[in-house]
N, C-alpha and C positions, 0 to 999 in steps of 0.2 A: 595268744599266739598267731591263731588262724589271722588275725589284720595282718602279719604282715607279708603273707602269699600274696595279697592285690597292690599295697604297695611295692614291693619287691617288684614287682612284675609291670608297672608303672612305673618306675624308677628307672629299669633296665630298658622297654620300650623307648621313656623319654629319651637317655642318653645315645641309646641305641639309632634315633632321630637325628641329633645330632652332631654327634660323629659321622653321621655316613654322610656319602659325596650325591650329586647334586642328582646320576645316574640311577642309584639305588631308590633315593626318594622319588622320582619321577616312575620308577616301575612298581612302586607302594603302594601308586593312585590305579592300578588295575583292578578291574571288577574281580577278582581270583584273590589276589593280597588283601582286598577293601573286605571282602566275605570269610577270609581267613582270621584280618586282624578284629573282624567284628565278634566271631565264635572264639577266638582265644581270648576275648576282652571279656566275653559270659562267662568262660573258665574259668578265668584266674578271678573274677567277680563273685564265684559261688560262694567259698568262705565268708565271703563280708555278708551276703544273701542267708548262708545258715547263720549267721551270729545275731541278726536282726532277728531274723524266724526263733530261736532259744530264747533272745532276751523278749518278743512278745508273747512266748507259751511259760517264762516264767512267771511274767505280770501279768496275763490273762488266769491260771491256775490261781495262783498266786502261794505258792510253794516253792523251797529251795531245793538245790541236790542235796543236802544231808537231811533233811528231817525224811523220818518215818513214813508221815503220809505224803511224800511225794506220787506225782502222778507220773505213771508209765508213761505219758508222750512225752514229755519232757525228756527225758531217757532214751527217747527213739530220736530226738531233734538232735540233743549234744552226741551221740552216735555217730549220726550224720552229718553235723558241720566238724566230728572229730574224722573224719573219714576224708571229706573234701580237705581241711587241711592238709593233712597226713600226705595224699598224695598230690597237691600244689608242691607243699614243700621236697617230696621224693624228686618230681620233676625240677625243680631251683636248682636242687643240689646236685641231683646223678645229672642230668642232663638242661644245662643250663639255655645254651646255646638251638635245642631244638627245634624253637620256636622263630629261630632267626636267621638270617644266610649266615652261616662261618667261612669268615674269608682266609681263615688260618685252620688247617690239620691240628687238633690238639700232641703237644709234644706225647709220645706214648711213655707208657711205666708199667713196670713189671707188677707183680701180680702183689709180692711181697710190699714195694713200695706205696700201691695203692691201697693194701689194708694198713699200715699202720698213717695213711694217711686219716683213713676213714677212721680209723679208733682214735687219732686225736680229737677229730673235731667229735668224735660221739660222747669222747668223754668232756672235751668245754662245754660243748650247749647241755651234754646230761648236766652236768655241776651249775650251770650258766640258769637252766630250768628249776631246777630246784631250790637256789636262794631268790628266782624271781618269786617263787610261791611265799616267799615271807615275805618279800616287799608288795605285793598285792595283799598280804593281807594283813600289814599293818596298814595301809591306806582303806580298806575297808574300815579297820578297828577308828581309824583318826576320824572317815565320817561319819562312826556311830556315835561315835565319843561327842563328838561336834553337832550329832541329830540334824545333820544335814541331809536335804530333799535330791534324790537321785532321778535326774531326768530316764524316764523308762520306767518307775515303781508305780504312776500313777496311769489310771485307767485314761479312757479317750473321754471319757463323761468326767472323771473328777479333772481333767487338765485345766479346764477352763476356771475354776473356782480357785485353784490354787495358783494356779498365773498370775491374777491380777490381787494375788495375798502382797502384804507387805513382805517377809520373807523370802516368797519362794526366786523373785529375782538374783538377791544374793544369794544364796540360797546354791543357784546353778552358776555362777559365776567361783566359787569355789569346789563345786565342782569339777567343774570343768578345768581350774586350773590347777587340782590335784590329780587329776587322769590325766591332762598335757603331763603334769613334770613325772609323773610315773611312768607312762607310756616314751614321753621321751629317753628316761635317764634306763626303761629298759632295756631298746634301741640303742643308743652310745655307749651301756659298758660291754658291748660284747668286744669294741676294740679293745679294753681292760682284759678281758677276759684271754683275746687273742694275744696282747702283747706278755700274759703273766706264761699261756701257754707256751708260748714261743719260749721264751727267758730259762724256762723248767727245761724244754728241749733241747738247748741250748747247751746246756749246761749235762743232760745227757750223752748228747754225739759229740762231746768234749773229753769226757770221762772214756766213750769208746772210741775215743780215736789213738787215746795215750795206753789203749788195753787195760783200764782200768785198775792204773798203777795211782793211786790216788796218793800215796804217802809220797813217794817220789815226786810227785806233781804237787803238791805242796811244798814240799822239804828242799827240793832242790833249786839250787841257784843256776836256770836256764841263764840269764845273761853271762854267765862264766863261762858256759858251756857254749860258748858261741863262736871262739877260735878250732877247737876241735871239730864240731858238727858243720859248721861250715867247710873245713878242709877236707871231710870227710866224704858231706853231703852234694855239697856242688861243685868246690876243686876238685873233681872224682880224679880228670884226666892230669891233672900238674906234678912234673916230676919234683916240684921245689916248695913240697908243701913247706915247708920250715917257714919258707920268705913269702912266699906266695899270700899268703892270710896276713902279713903285717903289712906287707906293701899294699895290697889293695884296702884293707880298714883305714891305714893315713888316707888314703885316694878320699874317701867316704868319709873321715874328718874335715881334711880338706873342703870340702862341697859345703859340708854343713857351716863351718866358719864364712867361705864366702856368702851362702846366702844370710848370714849373719844368725844363726841358731846360738850360737854359742862365739865366747868371745877369744883373746888366743891364751888366756889363762886354763878356760876350760878344756881349749884344742890342746894343751901341752897335756892335760890328763891324760885325753885321750888317746893317748898317740903313742905308737911301737918309735917316733923318732918326732923328738921334739925339736928336730931344728928349724929357726927362724927362715921364712924366706914370704916374698911379698906376694899375695893372692889377689889376681886379680884375672877375669877369666883366661887370658892364655896361661896361666899358672895351672891353672885347674885342667885347663886341657891338655894339658903336658903327657906324652904317652908313657904308659907305666914303664918302656920298657928302658925311659932315659931315668925315672928312679929306681928301677934295680940295679943297672949301674953304677948311679952317684951313691949307691947305699952297701955296694959292696961289702965295703970296710966300716962303716959305721953299727954301732953299740944300739941296738933293737932292748928296750925295755917295756915289758908286759905292762898296760894300761891296768893303773889298781880295781878297775869296774870286771876285771877278768880274772881277779882272784876270789874263790871262793867263801864266800860270809853266809853264817847261821842265817836261817829264817827270823827269828828275833830281830838280829839287825836291821835286815831287809825292813821289815815290818815297824818300826822304830826311824830307821834313816828315811827311805823311800818312802813307804806307805801313809805313815804318817806325819813325817817330817818335823820329829820331835827332838830328834838331835841329830845336826846338821854334818853332813857329809859333803865334805871339798872336791870327791872323785864321781860324785853321782851329778848331771847338769838337772839344774832349775826349772828347764824349758818344759815346758809340757811337750811340746810336739816332738822331741828329741828323746825324752823320756820312752814316749808310744813308741816310735820308730826302734829304740831297741828293745823296749818288749814285746813287742811284734814281730821282729827278727828272730827274738830268742824263743820265741812260741811256735812261729813256722819251723822251723829247725828242730822243735821237739818235734814234730808228726814223721811218718813214713812217707819219704818226697821218691819222685820217681827221679831214675839217673837224667842227668841231665844231657840234652844235647851237644856234641863236640862240634864247636868250630873248625871248620867252616858249613860242615852239614848239619847248616841249619835252618828252617821251615820259614818262609815269607811271614812277616808281620805287617799287614798296612794297619794306621789307628787314621781313624775317620773324626777330623773335629768340624764342626757344621757353626759357620758364624755367619748371622746375621745383619746386627747392628750392633753388636755388644762392643764397648771401650778395645782396642787393643792396647791402649796405657795410657793411665790417668796423665792429663797436664796438669799444670800449674794453675790455672785457672779454676780448674775442679777439687784442686786442695788448698790454693790459699787467696781471698782476696783482701782487699785493703780493708774495703768496708763492706762488711757484711749483711746478708738479707735479711729481711723481715723475719724469717721462717730460720734463721743457721744462730746460733747460739754460740759456737766456738768454728774456728776451722778444721775444715776433714783433716786437714795436715796435722792439729794438735789432737784430733783424737785419735790416727792411728799412732801418734808418738806416745800417747798416754796407757796405751791398750798393747804399745809392746816397745815399754822402755825399756827393758831389756836389748831387745833386739837392734834399739835405734843407735845405744849405746857403743856396741859392737859396731854396727854400720858406721858412725862417726868416727872410731877408733880405727876402723880400717880404714877409710879415707883419708887419715889425718897420714897415716904412714904410706899409703901409694900417692896422693897430690900433694906436695908441698904449702900449695896454694889453697888448700881446702877450708873453707870462711868458719873456724869456729863460735861459730853461734849460737847451737844449742838448738832453746825453739823461737829461736828471734825471728822468723822467717823471710824476712822483709830485707833482713841483713845477706840472704843468701845472693850467690851473683846466678847466671841465666846460665854459666857451664855447672853451676852446685847442683840449679834445682833441675838440670837431665837425671842427675844419680837421685835426686831425692826423689822424681817422678818415678824412675824407675824401681826403687826400693818400695815404693808404696804398691806400685801395680802387683808386687810381689805378694803384699796382702790384703788384695782385691781380689772384686769379680772382674778381671780380665783374660782377654785372651791371652795377650803375653806367661802367663802366669800357667794355662794351663797348655800352652803351646813348650812352656822351662819343664815341669813337671812330666810330659809323654816324651820329650825328646832324652831323657835321661835314659830310655833304651838306647841309645844308638852308642852310649860311653860306655852303657854296662854290657853291649855285646863286644865294644872293640876290648876292652878289658879282658872278659872271657877269651877272645881271641890270644891275646897277647900272653894270657896266665898258661895255657891249655891249649891250645890251637894245636892241630896237625897241619902244621909248615913246611912237612916234607910233602903232601897230597898237589896235584898241577892248581885247583882252585885256594890254596894255605898260601902260594907264594906271594911276595909283596905287592905285586905290579897287578894282583887279578884280585886278591882280596877286598871289599869295598863293602862296609856297612850300612851304606847304599842301598844297595842290591837287594839285599834282606828286612830293612825296617824303612817304613815309608810310613813318614805325619804328614797327613793330607787333609789341610785346609781347603772345606768346601767354600769360597764365600762367595756368598749369591751376588753381595751389591757392590764386587770390586769395580765391576764398571763404571758404578757410580760417586766411587771413593772422591774424597776431597783428596785437598795434596796435604795434609795433614797425617790424616788414615792413610794415604799412599807411604809418606815418610817413614809412618809405621810399619808399616805391613815390608818395609825395604831395611825398616833396622833388624826386624827377624830375620829376614832373609841371610843378612851380613853375618848377624850373631851367629846364628846354630846352625848346625852343619848340615850336609846335602840330602841328610834325609827329609829333610822339611820340603816341604814342595805345597803349590796350592793350587787349586780348581775352580774356575768360575766360567759363566757365559756369557759371554759378549755378546753386544748387541749395536747393532746401529738402526739410524733412523730410514722408514721405508721411501725409496726412490717414487722412481716419476713410475716405472713401469711395477706399482706396487697389484694395481687393477688385474694388469694381464699377467702377473704371477700366483692371481687367487689369493692375494694378504688379505685380511678380514677386514673393515674399517673401524673395527677398535681394536685391532692387533698393532 
């Protein structure tokens, strides 16, 4: 265990050196900093020195710790090694930045939180240490049964005799492999115990947040309680709670249908009003006020998923999937959204802000060279490269097969000229490929997908205002209220000044499609003029 102290200190200093700037590195070359680093290096190396001393005394005395004839000297050396290792470990655990320049102050924590954190780590490391002793014992037994010579067990005089023997070099290789494997396992299994401890701690926190009502947690159908809990906890100021949630929920279902997470059949089962309308971006952005006026005399039918069911039915239909349920979506992303919403509403939520009295929110998205939209040449090529097996578009279609079927069905209804070619990518027209590229971009690591997710806050705030906003105040007038004054989705485009024509086109598409809350910040530049030297501009600037 003591060997981890110098190893941790070396890794810490190495990581600090790599992450530090040039100014910090230059300050580290001063005489005081060099002397300080040398002293700290010696102090952190003490556990290694005492470990070598323990091994030397053990071999020189010819005794081991559990023998009754053990020399008193080895106990003194072991005690010194234990003390030095304990002090080094406490310094690492209690004050990890005491030997380095702290750039930021540590986040303050209450005494209770600090005590719980220490209790967690003490229990975790105690369990790890207790089980590590069994691993060390197993390694010792294995080396004893294999009759392997160990480094350090021979005296200095005996070492030349054994070193040129027929088996000593082979035993050293076996010993090194066993010791290295055991030491590596001892270091790496910390992540396993940490993950296990966090999982157990997460379960305890979950039960505590639900006030230890374990029976209701396992038995209740939280999805079926979404309408009631959402109306009470979120639509707190709405005067028409009976119709506010159904209209808002249908808006959510329309968004999922527009994203092609569900098809028309499932959208009808999830909606209060299953009236069919063409879902393009303009229809999805339609204000809730128009939906409320158009549905005043429409009969609303409660979706079947909001009908309570027993825990046995949910396990057989939703968890295990043994019995098909036509009312439960099969898309895992939609399932996660429903369950996350249901679990979140089961907690004690703070009362929401009432529009327009909402504090400003700014979302900053850094962008350097990532793709904004994937293009046709990235998705499909007439001739594949040597390292490609199938076109990327074919893999995306295979990975999201049901969503692609929903996408082609929606496109066929919106555009009569849409090419019904399935996976025959060469048959699609350039206009069709624009839609295909956008659909694929929403399933890849692109800037468009990030912005599309963050900009949903704009419509959520707008719906919040339309359903329960204070329209009687001066800030709530229709000519004053603007979501873009509250929400700003800022993209920091560092390379915007060097974009090519395609990147500029994709950027303009984002600005045209998404609301005004989307803004772009960049630093413009220009070539140095003739008066650069007079202005003091550096030659390499």
